[in-house]
C-alpha positions in Angstrom: 34.6 57.3 -47.3 36.8 59.2 -45.4 39.7 57.3 -43.7 38.5 57.7 -40.1 35.3 56.0 -40.8 37.2 53.1 -42.7 39.0 52.2 -39.6 36.1 53.0 -37.2 33.8 50.2 -39.5 36.7 47.9 -39.4 36.9 48.0 -35.6 33.0 47.5 -35.2 33.0 44.3 -37.6 36.0 43.3 -35.7 33.9 43.5 -32.7 31.1 41.5 -34.2 33.3 38.8 -35.3 35.0 38.2 -31.8 31.3 38.5 -30.1 30.3 35.9 -32.9 33.1 33.0 -32.1 32.7 33.6 -28.5 29.1 32.6 -28.6 29.9 30.2 -30.7 32.8 28.4 -28.5 30.3 28.8 -25.4 27.6 26.7 -27.1 29.6 24.3 -29.0 28.9 21.0 -26.8 32.4 19.9 -26.1 35.0 20.5 -23.1 38.4 18.9 -22.6 36.8 15.2 -21.5 34.2 14.8 -24.2 32.4 16.3 -27.8 29.2 15.5 -29.3 29.4 15.2 -32.7 26.1 16.5 -33.2 22.9 17.9 -31.0 20.2 19.9 -31.4 18.2 22.6 -29.5 14.2 22.4 -28.7 11.8 19.9 -30.3 9.8 19.4 -33.2 9.6 15.5 -34.0 6.6 13.6 -34.3 5.1 10.1 -33.2 2.6 9.9 -35.9 2.3 11.5 -39.0 0.7 10.8 -42.4 -0.5 12.3 -45.7 -1.5 11.6 -48.8 1.4 9.5 -49.8 3.0 8.3 -46.7 2.4 7.5 -43.5 4.8 7.4 -40.2 4.5 5.4 -37.4 7.6 5.8 -35.2 9.2 8.8 -33.4 11.2 11.1 -35.5 13.5 14.1 -34.6 13.3 15.6 -31.1 10.0 15.3 -29.0 9.3 17.4 -26.4 7.4 16.7 -23.1 5.8 18.2 -20.0 5.3 16.8 -16.3 3.4 13.7 -16.2 2.8 11.1 -13.9 0.5 8.0 -13.3 0.8 4.6 -11.1 3.4 3.1 -12.7 5.3 6.3 -14.6 6.7 9.4 -13.5 7.8 11.8 -16.9 9.5 15.1 -16.1 10.1 17.9 -18.6 12.4 17.6 -21.5 13.2 15.7 -24.5 11.8 12.0 -25.1 13.9 9.5 -26.7 13.1 7.5 -29.1 14.7 4.3 -27.1 13.1 3.9 -23.5 12.4 1.1 -21.5 9.1 0.1 -20.3 8.0 0.2 -16.8 7.8 -3.2 -15.1 4.8 -3.8 -14.1 4.0 -5.5 -10.2 6.4 -8.4 -9.7 4.8 -11.6 -8.8 5.6 -11.9 -5.2 4.4 -14.9 -3.0 5.3 -17.3 -0.1 4.0 -20.4 -1.6 5.3 -22.7 0.9 4.7 -21.2 4.3 8.4 -19.7 4.5 9.2 -18.0 7.5 12.9 -16.7 6.3 12.5 -16.2 2.6 9.7 -15.6 -0.6 9.4 -16.2 -3.9 9.1 -13.6 -6.4 9.0 -13.4 -10.5 9.8 -10.2 -12.6 7.4 -9.1 -14.8 8.9 -7.4 -18.0 6.6 -5.2 -19.6 7.1 -6.7 -23.0 10.7 -5.4 -22.7 13.6 -6.7 -24.9 15.7 -9.3 -23.5 18.8 -7.4 -23.3 16.9 -5.3 -20.8 18.1 -5.1 -17.4 15.9 -4.9 -13.9 17.0 -3.9 -10.2 14.8 -5.0 -7.4 14.0 -2.9 -4.4 12.6 -4.1 -0.9 11.2 -2.5 2.1 9.9 -3.5 5.3 8.3 -0.2 5.8 6.3 0.4 2.8 9.9 2.2 1.5 10.3 4.8 4.2 13.4 2.8 4.0 14.6 1.2 1.2 16.8 -2.0 0.7 17.8 -3.6 -2.5 17.5 -7.4 -3.8 21.2 -8.3 -4.2 22.8 -10.0 -7.3 23.3 -13.2 -5.0 19.4 -13.2 -4.1 20.2 -11.7 -0.5 19.1 -8.3 0.6 21.4 -5.4 1.1 21.4 -1.5 1.7 23.0 -0.7 -1.8 22.6 -1.1 -5.2 25.5 -1.7 -7.2 25.4 -2.1 -11.2 25.8 -5.8 -10.5 22.4 -5.7 -8.7 20.8 -5.0 -12.1 20.0 -8.1 -13.7 18.7 -9.6 -17.0 15.1 -11.1 -16.6 17.3 -14.7 -16.9 19.5 -13.9 -14.4 16.8 -13.1 -12.2 15.4 -16.7 -13.0 12.8 -15.8 -16.0 9.7 -17.4 -15.5 10.3 -19.3 -12.2 11.9 -16.4 -10.7 13.9 -16.3 -7.7 13.8 -16.9 -4.2 15.0 -13.8 -1.8 16.5 -15.4 1.0 17.9 -14.2 5.0 14.6 -12.6 5.3 12.8 -11.4 8.9 10.0 -14.2 10.4 6.6 -12.8 10.4 7.1 -9.6 8.6 5.3 -8.2 5.4 7.7 -7.2 2.6 7.4 -4.5 0.1 8.6 -4.9 -3.5 9.3 -3.0 -6.6 11.2 -3.0 -9.9 12.7 -0.6 -12.3 14.4 -1.7 -16.0 17.4 -0.5 -17.7 18.1 -1.0 -21.4 21.1 0.5 -22.4 21.9 3.9 -21.8 20.0 6.9 -20.7 16.7 4.6 -20.5 16.4 3.8 -16.6 12.5 3.8 -15.9 10.7 4.9 -12.9 9.9 2.0 -10.1 6.7 0.3 -11.4 4.2 -0.6 -8.8 4.2 -2.3 -5.7 3.5 -6.1 -4.5 3.7 -7.4 -1.1 4.2 -10.8 0.4 4.9 -12.0 3.9 7.0 -14.6 6.0 5.6 -16.5 8.6 6.5 -17.0 12.4 8.5 -20.5 12.5 7.1 -23.5 14.4 8.0 -27.1 15.3 6.0 -29.8 16.1 6.8 -33.8 16.3 5.6 -37.0 17.9 7.4 -39.9 19.4 5.7 -43.3 19.6 7.1 -46.8 21.0 7.7 -50.0 18.4 6.5 -52.6 21.3 2.9 -50.4 22.1 2.2 -48.4 18.7 -1.9 -48.6 19.9 -0.5 -46.3 22.6 -1.4 -42.5 21.6 2.0 -40.7 20.5 4.2 -38.7 23.0 3.2 -35.1 21.2 5.5 -32.1 21.9 4.5 -28.7 20.7 7.3 -26.0 20.5 5.2 -22.6 20.6 8.7 -20.2 20.7 12.1 -21.3 20.2 15.1 -19.3 20.7 18.5 -20.5 18.4 21.2 -21.9 20.8 18.6 -23.2 23.5 17.5 -26.3 24.2 13.5 -26.8 24.7 13.3 -30.1 27.4 10.4 -32.0 26.5 7.9 -33.2 29.8 7.6 -36.7 28.6 10.1 -39.8 28.6 10.4 -43.0 27.2 11.8 -45.5 29.2 12.5 -49.1 28.1 12.0 -52.5 30.5 
């Protein structure tokens, strides 16, 4: 081989080498702020597999998924990870004692592990607008990391009382779960409950004539800070 051909071949091989290193550099999973020790491409895992001498009943490798949705889930295309929280079922949401400014809520865990945390969304217009149950059981417009709480912090089997609600209003709630990192679910099914209009009534009788029918006062509407006078009076002789 002549000297000029050898020189051309060396230049060609050097350019191939440069292109290869540039490709490797661009595809390696690291930057100035992070570095992944291991990663893969595509999918090729299995959830259940068996043969003459073995049986696998667990996820292994990288599994791919396509768009899927239902009443309690929403799955986007991409890799499926082995550790995912279960979407919570509809919470138990009631008004057990005719409350006008609070409601009872019990988280249903959907058999998630005990270290799973839950966030509760709440709305008065079926989630056209959304608020969130805060860690102190009040309602607020923002969902902070402190508002993701364990089942036990949300009252466990006894649940919590969501406070500071509006009288005579139907509330909608739904819950999502998170267990560790990269495992947050979508919101589960919606439950509803309603507060009532506040009412107050009482009666007053006289000690010296208990057979007389009591003086009954009904308050159909009361404004905070106002005085409602009774049309009846008790006079002592």
